[in-house]
N, C-alpha and C positions, 0 to 999 in steps of 0.2 A: 762538224759533220754529224748528222743524225742518221739513224737507220730505222727501218720500219719492218715489223714482222706481222704477217697476216696469212692465214691459211686460205685455201681455195674456197672452203665453205664460208669463211668470214668475208672474203672478197665478194662472192655472189650475193650474200645477204646484204652487204653494204651497198652493192650496186643497185639492188632492188629498192633498198631504202632511199638511196639518192634519187631514184626515178620518181618515187612517191613523195619526196620531201616537200617539193613546192606545193603539191596538192594538199598535203597534210597541213602545211603551214597556213594555207588558206582557211582551213576549218578548225585550226588549233585555237586554244584559248589565248587571249592576249594578256592574261594575268601573269605577274612576275613569277619566275621560278626561283625558289630558295635553294642555294647551295651551301650546305653546312660543312665547314672545315674544322676538323678536330684539333686545331693548333691556334696559337695566338697570331694576331696580325703581324705581318712583316717577315715571318719565317719562310723557308723555302717552299713548303707545301702551300702556304697561303699565297705566295707570289704566283706559283704555277696555277693554282685554282682560280685566281682572279683573271689571269690571262686566258685560261680556258673558258671561263664563264663569259667573258666579253666576246670571244670568237663564236661560241655556241649561240649566244643570244642574237648575234647578227644573222646567223644562219637560220635560226628558228623564227626570227621575228618576234621574240619575246624577251623582255628585260630579265636579267639575272640579278639576284640580290645575294651577295656573299655574306654569310653569318659565321663569325668565328666563335667556336666553343671549345677553347683550350682547357687543359687540366683534366684531372680525373682519369688519366690514362686513356682518354678518348671515349670513355663510357658515356658521359653526358651528351656528347655530340651524336653518338650512335643512337641513343635513346630519343633524341629530338627527331630523328629520321624514322625510326621504327614506329614511333607513335603518330606519324603523319599519315594522311590519306594516301592510298596507293594509286595516285592519278598522275604521277610524273611531275607534280608541283613542288616536291621537296626531294633534294638529292644529297647524297653524302660524297664528298671528295676525300677519300681516305688514303692513308699510307698503309702499306702492307701490314705493319705491326698492329695497327688497329683491328685488322681483320683476322690475321693468322696466329697472333700471339696473345694479345690481351684477353680475348674471350676464354682462353685456356686457364687464365689466372683468376677469373671471377669465381665466386662461390654462390650458387653452384656454377659449374662450367656451362658455357653457352655454345651451342652450335649456331654460329652467326648466319649460316645459310638458311636457317629457319626464320630469320628475322629480316634479312636483307636480300635483295635480288641484284646480282651483278648486271651492270649495263655494259661495261668494258673497261679494259686497262688502256691507258694512254702513254705511260712512261715508266722506265726503270732507271735505277741508279745504284751503283755499288757503294759500299762504304769504303772509306780509307782508314788505315791504321796509322795514327800519329803518335809521336813520342816527344817528350820535352827535349829541347835542343841541348840542354845541359847533361842529358843522360849519356853514359859511356858507350851505349850501343848505337851504331849509326846505320845498321842494316837489319833486316828482319832476321837473318841467320844469326847475327850477333845477339839480338833480343832473345831468340829461342835458346841460344847457348847460355845466356845469362840466367834465364828462367830455370833451366835445368841445373845450373850450378848453384842457384839460390832458391830452393823450393819454398813456395809460400811467401817470398819476399817481393815479388813483382806485383805491383798494384795496377789494375785497369779500372778506370773510372767510367761512369755512365750517368745519364740524366735521370735515372731512376730504375727501380727494380722492375723487371719484366719488359723493358723496352727492347727494341731490336738490337741496340748496341750492347745491352747486357747479355742477351741470348747469343749474340755473335761472339762475345767474350767466352761464354761457356762452351760454345761450339769450337772455338779456337783452342781452348785449353785441352779439350778432348782429342782434337785432331793432332795437335802438336805434342801431346802426352806430357804436358807441363802442369805444375801446380801454381796457379796464380790466384791472387786475391781480388775479388770484385768489390769496389767501393762505390755505392750508389749515392747520388746527390739529389737534391730537390730542384731539378732543372739543370740545363746545360751550362748556364753562366757560371755557377759556383764550381762545377767540375772543371771548366776551362781555366778558371783562376788558379786552382790547385795544380792543374796539369802544367801550366806555364811555370809555376814556382817550383815544380819538381816534387811536390808532396804526393802526387800520383805519377806513375811512370808512362802510361799509355792509355789510348782511348780510341774506340771505333766511332765513326760518324760520317755524315755526308760531307763532301769537300767544301761546299759553301760555308759550313760552320767553322771551318778552320783556315780559310784562305788568307784572311788578314794576318793571322799569327804565323802562318807559314811564310808569307811574303816578308814579314819583318824579322824573321829568323828565330822566333820564340819556339816554334814547333818544327818537327821534321816528319815528313811522310815516308813511311818505310814499306808500305804495301797497299794493295787494293784487293777487295774481296771478289771481284768479278770483272771480266773485260768490259770496256766501254769505249764508244767512239767519240765521246764528248771531249772537246779540245782541252778543258782544264785538267783532264785526267790522263792525258797522253804521257807516256814515258814512265808511269808508275808501275813498278814490278808487281805481277800477280802473286798474292800470298801462296796460292796453290803450287807455285814453282818451288817453294821451300817447304810448305806444309801440305803434304798430299791429302787429297780428299776434302780440303777446306774450301768453302765458297758459299756466298749468299748475296742477295741484292734486295734492295727495297724497290717498291713500285707504287704507283699512284693509279687509282681507278675510281670510277663513279658507281654508286649503288643507289637503289630505290627501295622503298618498303616492299616486303613480300606481297605478292598479289597484283603488282603493277602489270597491266595488260601487255602482251607481247608486241603489239604495234607501237606502243609508246616506247618500249625498250629499243626497238629497231630505229625509231625516229631519233631518239637521243644518241644512240651509237653512231648513226649516220652524221649527225651534227658534230659529234666529238671527232670523228674521222676527218670531216671537212676542216676542222680547226687545225689539224696537223699540216695542212698545205699552206697555212698562213705563214709567210716568211717571218713576220714579227714574233709569232708564237714559237716557231722553230728556233729562232735566234735566242729568245729569252730562256727557253728550256735548256739549250746548250750552255748558256752562261751559268746556269745553276748546276752544271755537271750532270745533266739528265739526258738520257737517250729516248727519243720518241719510239715507242714499241707498242703496237696495237695488238690487242687480243679481244675477241668478242665474248659475249656472256658465257657461252659454253666452254671456251678455252680458259677463261678466267676462273670459272667454277672448278675446273680440273686442277688448275694451279693452286687454288686455295686449299683444296683437299690434300694435295701433296705437301705443300708447305706447312699446313697445320699439323700433319703427321710428323714432319721433321722437328718442328719446334716443340711438339708434345713430348717427343723422345728426349730432347735436350732438357726441357723443364723437369721431367721426371728423374733423369739421371743426375742432374745437378741439384735436385731437390729445391727448386726455386719456388718461393711462396711470396705473395703480397700480404703484408700484415693488415 
């Protein structure tokens, strides 16, 4: 089951865009639209981006070309889009960490909204907290109790410094009032290997990253960072039930270079919204543990500013730096 959020303003704007979509498509360019994905091929964001690109291309009558630009904490991918023409021909399909966290760790810091214009958000997904099956704690309460009884001895891994899983770890430590050690890796694969072996104790991440290891008994899910309607996430206890005030989720959204005309933004958002009614898209999003949740450009801009302020506070308090 998926759910959809949209305000009255968003609905009216989309309705107008839908009414004009056919006429716009008649006069639109037939040139391919390039969608840049700041992750390697085959990952969850890449899968979602390709499904979305296919559906949007069918609606707009323009082919989409997906370009993977993984690595560099998403910075190279962002630069590919910010350096492109502001004509709707180049899009960024980003995850929230690329937009609300990584720009804060660049030197100098970057206000991403001076470089990219939001088109809209299409999906959200919470993180889950997993532990190695061989660990003595079987519930989140037991994990917190262990951390308090063994200050500095509980290790949380992540795919790298400054990623959303790292910032989630710092947010968790603050909310639970525990002293835990962050162990960064160069990518999720190495972190996963050490997590399964017990060299690190726990890790935040999206459910698809852990599904195989959970199913074979190597890992245990002890909590989820936010509510979700996606079937793969049902029954997982909310971390906030044990650790008050804790919670966050990732999201996926489309961006264009700053200066893209408003009619193009509206046309792209209408096509994105149309994609959400495609049963195949909805099914594949759910399989990835993702909820379809729409937000228009104005709503997404507000979200970005609020989340950027949250992660800015976490980064400063935890003294997080990228070397």
